[in-house]
C-alpha positions in Angstrom: -24.5 27.3 -22.4 -23.0 28.6 -25.6 -20.3 30.3 -23.5 -19.5 27.0 -21.8 -19.2 25.3 -25.2 -16.6 27.8 -26.2 -14.7 27.2 -23.0 -14.9 23.5 -23.6 -13.5 23.9 -27.1 -10.6 25.9 -25.8 -10.0 23.4 -23.0 -9.5 20.7 -25.6 -12.5 18.7 -24.7 -12.6 15.4 -26.7 -16.2 14.4 -25.8 -19.4 16.1 -26.6 -21.1 18.2 -23.8 -23.6 16.0 -21.9 -27.2 16.3 -23.0 -28.7 15.2 -19.7 -26.4 16.3 -16.9 -26.9 14.8 -13.4 -25.8 16.1 -10.0 -22.8 14.2 -8.8 -23.1 12.5 -5.4 -20.6 13.3 -2.7 -17.9 10.7 -1.9 -16.7 9.8 1.5 -13.2 11.0 2.5 -10.3 8.8 1.4 -9.5 6.0 3.7 -5.9 4.9 3.1 -6.4 1.7 5.0 -8.9 0.2 2.6 -8.0 -2.9 0.6 -6.8 -2.8 -3.0 -9.4 -2.3 -5.7 -8.0 -5.2 -7.8 -9.7 -8.5 -8.6 -8.0 -11.6 -10.0 -8.7 -14.8 -11.8 -6.6 -18.0 -11.9 -7.0 -21.0 -14.2 -5.0 -24.2 -14.5 -4.2 -26.9 -17.1 -5.7 -30.4 -16.5 -4.1 -32.4 -13.7 -2.8 -35.1 -16.1 -0.5 -32.6 -17.9 3.1 -33.0 -16.8 4.1 -29.3 -16.6 1.2 -27.6 -14.8 0.8 -24.1 -16.4 -1.4 -21.6 -14.6 -3.0 -18.6 -16.2 -3.4 -15.4 -14.1 -5.3 -12.2 -14.8 -5.8 -9.1 -12.7 -8.0 -6.0 -13.1 -7.3 -2.8 -11.2 -10.6 -1.1 -10.9 -9.2 2.3 -10.0 -6.7 2.5 -12.9 -9.0 0.4 -15.3 -6.0 -1.8 -16.2 -5.9 -5.5 -17.1 -2.7 -7.6 -16.8 -2.2 -11.2 -17.7 0.6 -13.8 -17.3 1.1 -17.5 -17.2 3.6 -19.6 -15.2 4.6 -23.1 -14.3 3.3 -23.8 -10.8 4.8 -26.2 -8.2 3.0 -28.4 -5.7 2.9 -25.6 -3.1 1.4 -22.9 -5.4 4.3 -20.7 -4.4 4.2 -18.5 -7.5 0.5 -17.9 -7.0 1.1 -17.0 -3.4 3.8 -14.5 -4.5 1.5 -12.9 -7.0 -1.4 -12.5 -4.5 1.0 -10.9 -2.0 2.4 -8.5 -4.7 -1.0 -7.4 -5.9 -3.0 -7.6 -2.6 -6.4 -8.1 -4.4 -9.8 -7.8 -2.7 -11.1 -11.0 -4.4 -10.0 -14.0 -6.5 -12.0 -16.4 -8.6 -10.6 -19.7 -9.8 -11.5 -22.0 -12.7 -9.9 -25.5 -12.5 -11.1 -29.1 -12.9 -8.6 -30.5 -10.4 -10.1 -30.7 -6.8 -6.6 -30.6 -5.4 -5.9 -27.3 -7.2 -9.1 -25.9 -5.7 -8.1 -26.8 -2.2 -4.5 -25.7 -2.7 -5.5 -22.3 -4.2 -8.0 -21.8 -1.5 -5.4 -22.4 1.3 -3.0 -20.0 -0.4 -5.5 -17.3 -0.9 -6.7 -17.6 2.7 -3.2 -17.4 4.0 -2.8 -14.1 2.0 -6.0 -12.7 3.5 -7.8 -12.8 0.1 -11.4 -14.1 -0.4 -11.6 -16.8 -3.1 -14.6 -18.3 -4.9 -14.9 -20.8 -7.7 -16.1 -19.3 -11.0 -19.2 -21.0 -12.3 -19.0 -22.8 -15.6 -21.6 -20.5 -17.2 -19.4 -17.5 -16.4 -16.5 -18.8 -18.4 -18.4 -18.8 -21.7 -17.7 -15.3 -23.0 -16.6 -14.0 -26.3 -13.3 -12.6 -25.1 -12.4 -10.8 -28.4 -15.6 -9.0 -28.6 -15.4 -8.1 -24.9 -11.9 -6.6 -25.3 -13.0 -4.6 -28.3 -15.6 -3.0 -26.1 -13.3 -2.5 -23.1 -9.9 -1.5 -24.4 -9.1 2.2 -25.0 -6.9 1.5 -28.0 -9.2 -1.1 -29.7 -11.0 1.5 -31.8 -7.8 2.3 -33.8 -6.5 -1.2 -34.7 -8.6 -3.8 -32.9 -6.4 -6.1 -30.8 -3.4 -5.7 -33.1 -1.4 -4.0 -30.3 -1.8 -6.9 -28.0 -0.3 -9.8 -29.8 2.1 -10.7 -27.0 -0.8 -10.9 -24.5 -2.8 -13.1 -26.9 0.1 -15.5 -27.1 -0.4 -16.3 -23.4 -3.3 -18.6 -24.0 -3.8 -19.6 -20.3 -3.5 -15.9 -19.3 -6.2 -15.0 -21.8 -8.4 -17.9 -20.4 -8.0 -16.3 -17.0 -8.9 -12.9 -18.4 -12.1 -14.3 -19.9 -13.0 -15.9 -16.5 -12.3 -12.6 -14.8 -14.4 -10.5 -17.1 -17.3 -12.9 -16.9 -17.2 -13.6 -13.1 -16.8 -10.0 -12.0 -19.2 -8.6 -14.6 -16.7 -6.1 -15.9 -18.9 -5.2 -18.9 -21.8 -4.1 -16.6 -19.9 -1.0 -15.5 -20.4 1.7 -18.2 -17.3 3.7 -17.2 -15.1 0.8 -18.3 -16.2 0.9 -21.9 -13.4 2.0 -24.2 -11.4 3.1 -21.1 -9.3 0.0 -20.1 -5.7 -1.0 -20.9 -4.1 -4.4 -21.3 -0.5 -5.5 -20.8 1.6 -8.4 -19.5 2.2 -8.7 -15.8 6.0 -8.4 -15.4 6.7 -11.7 -13.5 10.5 -11.4 -13.4 10.6 -7.7 -12.7 9.8 -8.1 -9.0 11.5 -9.7 -6.1 9.8 -12.9 -4.9 8.6 -12.7 -1.3 6.7 -15.6 0.2 4.1 -15.4 3.0 6.7 -16.5 5.6 8.9 -13.6 4.6 6.1 -11.1 4.8 5.3 -12.3 8.3 8.9 -12.7 9.5 10.0 -9.2 8.3 6.7 -7.5 9.4 6.5 -5.9 5.9 2.9 -4.7 6.2 0.9 -3.7 9.2 -1.6 -6.1 10.8 -5.3 -5.1 10.4 -5.4 -3.6 13.9 -2.2 -1.5 13.3 -1.9 2.0 11.9 -0.2 2.6 8.5 2.2 4.9 10.4 3.0 2.5 13.3 6.6 1.6 13.8 5.6 -2.0 14.4 5.7 -2.7 10.6 8.2 -1.8 7.9 5.6 0.1 6.0 4.7 2.1 9.1 8.4 2.9 9.8 8.9 4.1 6.2 5.6 5.9 5.9 6.5 9.6 6.0 4.4 10.1 2.9 2.3 13.3 2.8 -0.4 12.2 0.3 -2.8 9.3 -0.3 -1.2 8.5 -3.6 2.2 8.3 -1.9 1.0 5.9 0.8 -0.6 3.7 -1.8 2.6 3.8 -3.9 4.7 2.9 -0.9 2.6 -0.2 -0.2 3.0 -1.2 -3.9 6.8 -0.8 -3.8 7.0 -2.9 -0.6 5.1 -5.7 -2.2 6.8 -5.4 -5.5 10.6 -4.8 -4.9 12.6 -4.4 -8.1 15.1 -6.7 -9.6 16.5 -4.4 -12.3 19.8 -2.7 -10.9 19.5 0.4 -13.1 16.0 1.1 -11.9 17.0 0.6 -8.3 20.0 2.9 -8.8 17.7 5.7 -10.1 15.7 5.6 -7.0 18.8 5.7 -4.9 20.0 8.7 -6.9 16.9 10.7 -6.1 17.0 9.7 -2.4 20.6 10.8 -2.2 19.8 14.1 -3.9 17.0 14.9 -1.5 19.1 13.9 1.5 21.7 16.4 0.4 19.1 19.2 -0.1 17.0 19.2 3.0 15.6 22.7 2.3 14.2 21.4 -1.0 12.9 18.3 0.8 11.0 20.4 3.3 9.5 22.5 0.5 8.4 19.4 -1.4 6.8 17.9 1.7 4.8 21.1 2.3 3.4 21.0 -1.2 2.8 17.2 -1.2 0.5 17.6 1.8 -2.0 19.4 -0.4 -2.1 16.6 -3.0 -5.5 14.8 -2.7 -6.2 11.2 -3.7 -5.8 11.8 -7.4 -6.3 8.2 -8.4 -9.8 8.0 -6.9 -10.7 11.5 -8.2 -9.6 10.5 -11.7 -11.7 7.4 -11.4 -14.7 9.5 -10.4 -14.1 11.9 -13.3 -14.0 9.0 -15.7 -17.6 8.1 -14.7 -19.0 11.5 -15.2 -20.2 11.1 -18.8 -21.4 7.5 -18.3 -24.5 6.0 -16.8 -22.4 4.5 -14.0 -24.1 4.0 -10.6 -20.8 4.5 -8.8 -20.0 7.8 -7.3 -18.9 10.5 -9.8 -17.0 13.7 -9.5 -18.4 16.9 -8.1 -17.7 20.6 -8.4 -15.8 20.2 -5.1 -13.5 17.6 -6.8 -12.9 20.0 -9.7 -11.7 22.7 -7.2 -9.5 20.2 -5.3 -7.9 19.1 -8.6 -7.4 22.7 -9.6 -5.6 23.3 -6.3 -3.5 20.2 -6.8 -2.4 21.4 -10.2 -1.3 24.7 -8.6 0.7 22.7 -6.0 2.2 20.6 -8.8 3.3 23.8 -10.4 5.0 24.9 -7.2 6.6 21.4 -6.9 8.0 21.7 -10.5 9.4 25.2 -9.7 11.1 23.9 -6.6 12.6 20.9 -8.4 13.8 23.2 -11.2 16.1 25.0 -8.7 18.0 21.8 -7.9 21.5 21.6 -9.5 23.2 19.2 -7.1 24.3 15.5 -7.7 22.0 13.4 -9.8 20.2 16.5 -11.1 19.7 14.7 -14.5 18.0 11.7 -12.8 15.7 14.0 -10.8 14.8 15.8 -13.9 14.1 12.7 -16.0 12.3 10.6 -13.4 10.2 13.4 -11.7 10.5 16.9 -13.0 9.8 16.3 -16.7 6.9 14.0 -15.9 5.3 16.7 -13.7 6.0 19.4 -16.2 4.3 17.4 -19.0 1.2 17.1 -16.9 1.2 20.8 -16.0 1.4 21.7 -19.7 -1.6 19.5 -20.5 -3.5 21.2 -17.6 -3.2 24.8 -19.0 -6.7 24.8 -20.4 -8.2 22.9 -17.4 -7.0 25.7 -15.2 -8.7 28.2 -17.4 -11.9 26.1 -17.3 -12.0 26.1 -13.5 -11.1 29.8 -13.2 -13.9 30.9 -15.5 -16.7 28.5 -14.4 -16.2 28.2 -10.6 -16.6 30.9 -8.0 -13.2 30.3 -6.4 -13.8 33.0 -3.7 -16.9 31.1 -2.5 -14.9 27.8 -2.7 -12.5 29.2 -0.1 -15.5 29.2 2.3 -16.3 25.6 1.3 -19.2 26.7 -0.9 -18.9 25.2 -4.4 -20.9 26.9 -7.1 -20.7 28.2 -10.7 -19.4 31.8 -11.0 -22.5 33.9 -11.7 -20.4 36.1 -14.0 -19.7 33.1 -16.2 -23.3 32.8 -17.5 -25.6 35.8 -18.0 -28.8 33.9 -17.3 -27.3 32.4 -14.2 -26.4 35.9 -13.0 -29.9 37.2 -13.6 -31.4 34.3 -11.7 -28.9 34.8 -8.8 -29.8 38.5 -8.6 -33.5 37.7 -8.5 -32.9 35.1 -5.7 -30.7 37.5 -3.8 -33.3 40.3 -4.2 -36.0 38.2 -2.5 -33.5 37.2 0.1 -32.8 40.9 0.7 -36.5 41.6 1.2 -36.6 38.8 3.8 -33.7 40.4 5.5 -35.6 43.7 5.6 -38.5 42.0 7.2 -36.2 40.4 9.8 -34.7 43.8 10.6 -38.2 45.3 10.9 -39.3 42.7 13.3 -36.2 43.1 15.4 -36.9 46.9 15.6 -40.6 46.3 16.4 -39.6 44.1 19.3 -37.1 46.7 20.5 -34.3 44.1 20.8 -31.6 46.4 19.5 -28.7 46.7 21.8 -29.9 43.9 24.1 -27.4 41.3 22.8 -24.1 40.4 24.4 -22.0 41.6 21.4 -22.1 44.8 19.3 -24.3 44.6 16.2 -25.4 41.1 17.2 -28.5 39.9 15.3 -30.9 38.7 18.0 -33.4 37.5 15.3 -32.1 35.3 12.5 -33.5 33.7 9.3 -33.6 29.9 9.4 -34.7 27.1 7.2 -38.0 25.4 7.9 -40.3 23.1 6.0 -42.2 26.0 4.4 -39.1 28.0 3.5 -37.5 30.8 5.6 -38.7 31.6 9.2 -37.6 33.8 12.0 -35.8 32.5 15.1 -35.1 34.0 18.6 -33.5 32.3 21.6 -35.5 31.2 24.6 -34.5 34.4 26.3 -36.8 36.5 24.0 -39.6 34.0 23.6 -41.9 35.9 25.9 -41.6 39.1 23.8 -42.7 37.3 20.7 -45.6 35.5 22.3 -47.0 38.6 23.9 -46.4 41.1 21.1 -49.6 43.0 20.1 -48.4 45.4 17.5 -47.6 45.1 13.8 -46.7 42.9 12.1 -48.6 40.0 13.6 -46.5 36.9 14.5 -47.4 33.3 13.9 -45.5 30.9 16.1 -44.4 27.8 14.3 -42.5 25.9 17.0 -41.2 26.3 20.5 -38.2 24.2 21.5 -36.0 24.0 24.5 -33.5 26.6 23.3 -35.4 28.6 20.7 -38.7 29.9 19.3 -39.4 29.9 15.6 -42.1 32.1 14.1 -43.1 34.0 10.9 -45.1 36.8 9.5 -47.7 37.0 6.7 -45.3 39.0 4.5 -42.5 36.5 5.0 -44.8 33.6 4.1 -45.7 35.4 0.8 -42.0 35.9 0.0 -41.2 32.2 0.7 -43.0 31.1 -2.5 -41.1 33.7 -4.6 -37.9 32.6 -2.9 -38.5 28.9 -3.6 -39.3 29.6 -7.3 -36.1 31.7 -7.6 -33.9 29.1 -6.0 -35.4 26.3 -8.1 -34.7 28.1 -11.4 -31.2 29.1 -10.2 -30.5 25.5 -9.1 -31.7 24.1 -12.5 -29.5 26.4 -14.5 -26.6 25.8 -12.1 -27.0 22.1 -12.2 -27.0 22.1 -16.0 -23.8 24.2 -16.1 -22.1 22.0 -13.4 -22.8 18.9 -15.4 -21.4 20.4 -18.6 -18.3 21.7 -16.8 -17.7 18.2 -15.3 -18.1 16.6 -18.7 -15.3 18.8 -20.0 -13.1 18.1 -16.9 -13.7 14.4 -17.3 -11.5 14.4 -20.5 -8.5 15.2 -18.2 -8.9 12.0 -16.2 -5.9 10.3 -18.0 -3.7 13.3 -17.3 -4.6 13.2 -13.6 -3.7 9.6 -13.5 -0.2 10.4 -15.0 0.2 13.2 -12.4 -0.8 10.8 -9.6 1.9 8.4 -10.7 4.6 11.1 -10.9 3.6 12.7 -7.5 3.3 9.3 -5.9 6.8 8.4 -6.9 8.2 11.7 -5.6 6.3 11.3 -2.3 7.7 7.9 -1.6 11.3 8.9 -2.5 10.9 12.0 -0.3 9.7 9.7 2.5 12.8 7.5 2.1 15.0 10.6 2.3 13.2 11.8 5.4 13.6 8.4 7.1 17.3 8.3 6.2 17.8 11.7 7.8 15.7 11.1 11.0 16.0 7.4 11.7 17.3 6.3 15.1 20.2 4.5 13.5 22.5 5.4 10.6 21.2 4.8 7.0 23.5 4.6 4.0 23.3 4.0 0.3 24.2 0.4 -0.6 26.6 -0.4 -3.4 25.1 -2.9 -5.8 27.3 -5.9 -6.9 25.9 -6.8 -10.3 28.1 -9.9 -10.4 26.2 -11.3 -7.4 29.4 -12.6 -5.7 29.5 -10.4 -2.6 27.2 -9.8 0.3 29.0 -7.4 2.7 27.4 -5.4 5.4 29.1 -3.4 8.1 27.1 -2.5 11.2 23.8 -4.1 10.3 20.8 -2.9 12.4 17.2 -4.1 12.7 15.2 -0.9 12.3 12.0 -2.2 13.8 13.7 -3.4 17.0 15.5 -0.1 17.4 12.3 1.9 16.7 10.3 -0.1 19.4 12.9 -0.2 22.1 14.6 2.3 24.3 17.7 0.1 24.8 20.9 0.4 22.9 21.3 -1.9 19.8 24.4 -3.9 19.0 25.1 -3.7 15.3 26.8 -6.6 13.6 28.9 -7.2 10.4 28.3 -9.7 7.7 30.9 -11.0 5.2 29.7 -13.5 2.6 31.3 -14.7 -0.6 29.6 -16.7 -3.3 32.4 -19.3 -3.4 33.9 -19.3 0.0 31.1 -18.5 2.5 27.7 -18.5 1.0 26.1 -20.3 4.0 26.6 -19.1 7.5 25.6 -21.4 10.3 24.8 -19.4 13.4 24.7 -20.9 16.8 24.4 -19.5 20.3 21.9 -19.1 23.2 18.2 -18.4 23.0 17.6 -14.6 23.2 21.2 -14.1 22.1 20.3 -12.1 18.9 20.5 -14.8 16.2 17.0 -14.3 14.9 17.2 -10.5 15.0 20.6 -10.7 13.1 19.4 -12.8 10.2 16.2 -10.8 9.9 18.1 -7.5 9.8 20.1 -8.8 6.8 16.9 -9.8 5.0 15.4 -6.3 5.8 18.4 -4.6 4.4 18.2 -6.6 1.2 14.5 -5.8 0.9 15.0 -2.0 1.6 17.8 -1.9 -1.0 15.6 -3.3 -3.7 12.6 -0.9 -3.1 15.0 2.0 -3.6 15.6 3.0 0.0 18.9 3.5 1.9 19.7 0.7 4.3 20.3 0.7 8.1 24.0 0.1 8.4 27.3 1.9 8.1 28.1 0.4 4.7 26.8 -2.3 2.4 27.6 -4.1 -0.8 24.7 -6.2 -1.9 23.8 -8.4 -4.9 20.4 -8.2 -6.5 18.2 -11.0 -5.2 15.4 -12.6 -7.1 13.8 -13.9 -3.9 13.9 -13.6 -0.1 12.6 -16.8 1.5 12.2 -17.4 5.2 11.7 -20.2 7.6 11.4 -18.3 10.8 9.2 -19.5 13.7 6.2 -21.8 13.2 2.8 -22.5 14.6 0.3 -25.2 14.0 -2.9 -25.0 11.9 -5.2 -27.2 13.9 -8.3 -26.5 11.7 -6.4 -27.9 8.7 -4.9 -30.7 10.7 -1.3 -29.4 10.2 1.1 -29.7 13.1 3.9 -27.2 14.0 6.5 -29.6 12.5 4.4 -30.2 9.4 4.1 -26.4 8.9 7.9 -26.1 9.2 8.4 -28.9 6.7 6.0 -27.3 4.2 7.9 -24.0 4.4 11.2 -25.7 4.1 10.0 -27.7 1.1 8.9 -24.6 -0.6 12.4 -23.1 -0.2 14.1 -26.2 -1.5 11.9 -26.3 -4.6 11.8 -22.6 -5.4 15.0 -20.9 -4.3 17.6 -20.2 -7.0 21.3 -19.3 -6.9 20.2 -15.6 -6.7 17.9 -16.0 -3.7 18.5 -15.0 -0.1 17.4 -17.7 2.3 17.1 -17.3 6.1 16.3 -20.2 8.3 15.8 -20.1 12.0 15.4 -23.1 14.4 14.5 -25.8 11.9 13.7 -29.3 13.1 12.5 -28.7 16.6 9.2 -30.5 16.3 10.5 -34.0 16.1 13.2 -36.2 17.7 16.7 -34.8 18.1 18.2 -37.2 15.6 15.5 -36.7 13.0 15.5 -32.9 13.5 19.3 -32.8 13.2 19.3 -35.0 10.2 16.7 -32.8 8.4 18.6 -29.6 9.3 21.9 -31.1 8.0 20.3 -32.2 4.7 18.6 -28.9 4.1 21.8 -26.9 4.8 23.9 -29.2 2.7 21.4 -28.9 -0.2 21.4 -25.1 0.0 25.1 -24.8 -0.1 25.9 -27.5 -2.6 22.9 -27.6 -4.9 21.1 -24.3 -4.8 24.3 -22.3 -4.0 22.4 -19.3 -2.8 23.3 -16.9 0.1 21.9 -18.5 3.2 21.8 -17.6 6.9 21.0 -20.7 9.0 20.4 -20.2 12.8 20.3 -23.4 14.8 20.6 -24.9 18.2 22.0 -28.1 16.8 25.6 -27.4 17.7 26.8 -30.5 16.0 25.7 -28.9 12.7 28.8 -26.8 12.9 30.8 -29.8 11.6 29.3 -29.1 8.2 32.0 -26.5 7.7 34.6 -29.3 7.6 32.6 -31.4 5.1 31.2 -28.9 2.6 33.0 -26.0 1.0 31.2 -22.6 1.3 30.1 -23.0 4.9 31.2 -20.7 7.7 30.4 -20.9 11.4 29.4 -17.9 13.4 27.9 -17.6 16.9 26.1 -15.1 19.1 28.3 -14.4 22.1 27.4 -14.5 25.8 29.4 -14.8 29.0 28.6 -16.6 32.2 29.9 -15.1 35.5 32.1 -17.8 37.1 31.1 -16.8 40.7 27.3 -16.3 40.3 26.7 -18.4 37.2 24.7 -15.4 35.8 24.3 -15.3 32.0 24.9 -12.0 30.1 24.0 -11.7 26.4 26.5 -9.7 24.4 24.4 -9.7 21.2 27.6 -9.5 19.1 28.3 -12.1 16.4 31.7 -13.7 16.3 33.4 -16.3 14.0 33.3 -19.9 14.8 30.8 -22.2 16.5 29.5 -21.7 20.1 31.5 -23.5 22.8 28.6 -24.5 25.0 24.8 -24.6 25.4 23.1 -22.1 27.5 19.6 -23.6 27.8 19.7 -24.1 31.6 20.9 -20.5 32.1 18.0 -19.2 30.0 15.6 -21.4 32.0 17.0 -19.8 35.2 16.4 -16.4 33.7 12.8 -17.4 32.9 12.2 -18.1 36.7 12.4 -21.9 36.8 12.5 -23.4 40.3 16.1 -23.9 41.4 15.6 -27.7 41.8 14.4 -28.0 38.2 17.4 -26.0 36.9 19.8 -28.1 38.9 18.3 -31.3 37.7 18.5 -30.1 34.1 22.2 -29.2 34.4 22.9 -32.6 36.0 21.2 -34.5 33.2 22.9 -32.4 30.5 26.3 -33.2 32.0 25.4 -36.9 32.0 24.5 -36.7 28.3 27.7 -34.8 27.4 29.7 -37.4 29.3 28.1 -40.3 27.4 30.6 -40.8 24.6 28.0 -42.8 22.7 25.3 -40.2 23.2 22.6 -39.6 20.7 23.9 -36.1 19.8 27.3 -37.4 18.8 25.9 -40.3 16.9 23.5 -37.9 15.1 26.5 -35.7 14.1 28.5 -38.7 12.9 25.7 -40.2 10.7 25.3 -37.2 8.4 29.1 -37.0 8.0 29.3 -40.6 7.0 26.3 -40.1 4.7 27.9 -37.1 3.1 31.1 -39.1 2.4 29.2 -41.9 0.9 27.3 -39.5 -1.4 30.5 -37.9 -2.5 31.9 -41.3 -3.4 28.8 -42.2 -5.4 29.1 -38.9 -7.3 
């Protein structure tokens, strides 16, 4: 024990060696598909206040990190929805006096797949200052003096008090003086609404694998470690809005793409990185009375091996001298090196206390050479075991079984565990020899089973008591030493968390590089237009369509200018590629802002603050919401939330009502986006009359998905290429024919369509005329 204390001192242990060590329980293997370990609380101001301010607090249980913020919420709770999608918590509690807020927040949380409960009034009454003094790691030095900015967010602090009380944070001993507190960076991440997550297939559905190409995460997930997979999920839900940070990620991806040998080397080492975040969390619990699982000697060995892998990763990175070497060094290499330097004494601790040769055989124990008393107890235990082995050999000789095995030197009698200690075992083949043996020593049969016979001798029974005593004393001494070694190792939990962050970032960036090199379509680095005036893509591809189809893909170009063509109206036949095209643009924007290369030949992109979608719709019968109402709710959220720096994609708006009403709504929304919001928008529609908006409002451009009809057979062929201008005809009857409609129905449909087109006073033309007249009147009023 004194020897271990000296090692602990050299290892830089900051805590005293535990006085009552406990054997750590074994954790289940890491399951990368489990939900986040975060919990949230949301509070709101009274309903009679004009500007409704919401307070938000989140606690990450794995990292022991609190974050708070506050924001002005709209009638759709869109900001709350975005926060829940970014954080992906496992549970949310709310504290509000407005019944409408309770219903609204409940609907939003349910749509995000998060369980929500209302915090009880008694749980809100907590002394927040005293609680934070107990929880925060930096409170011992200067109280809450370092958290003045957080305390100025009064509603955020209310939410924090609700969270601490409702989820009983103080009841977990490992959180005491171990937590951090900071502001949640609201404006640092791209806003993605629920519709965008669904339309772009950002995350896998519950039944899908994290490596399935049916989701964007699955397509990008070439990560080799659990920390990398978790980091990738975080980046996908929290895309950046700072150009300089995005460029740094691009630099490293470009560097790794140009050094494929280095990339392969890094991938090989990253495969040996365990789930450092969960292991660090278990280490943190070792010196506490926590009931949650704590670290074991096996974890110490796994962490030791990870440190050695990190050393090899650092050495590999140090050899890189290509483009962006300074960025690679600053963002990855130096961070890993700093951790490795802090682990010097941890490595010495493991090498001296753990039997690493036994660990290679998956046997984790203290090195008997480390502690003299442990060595003596081990020798005594092994001596008794040797006597048992001598008895076994003597019995085998007495039964004359030597040489009767199928293999040379095979032991036909073995020592096995039984309730009373060690016993002898033979297979069913030699059971008769045991039962009918009349010589010395005498045998006592303990059990006869289908495939074996277990028996003992009087000498072996006597030795069992000595063996139990020796094992008990050895285990007691070993358990005490393991507990103290783990107490020393626990002081390195913060360093392992830093290493997890550094290796997680490297793993994701290496995954981006691997995807760029092996994807079924070309990937390139996008140029970032910080002025926000240009959105220019050449050869845009939809990676998920390509990855899940064996057919060739027709890539399309996009040219948008903030002043001249910020809204594209896209017409064309069903199945002609309109929806795929607009989604591919949104995916490219998203991939760019998480730091990945993008699937096209070249791209110049602005930095978006939001990607908002109105693509497809379904009813919500249990809530009494029709398909059309669901469309209108999503459109309303876009109109009230989108800014000049947003990207909006809208597909097939206004189908759930009459033609004139649907057209009028689509016209008004498109006009508002181009005139008032002035954001980049892609608007796919079957209202061909909407194309006249180009003549009325500056900044609108018409494009259409091309198709050709064979004059002789009338067969429709989709070309999937986008061309300038509006479509020249409707192809609904042709698509109906492709779907297998009876010929009579198709003929009748075509006849009726011709009649309507021939009617000069038809509803469609009157619908197109009314918005133009209304637009002119509005312009006169302005």
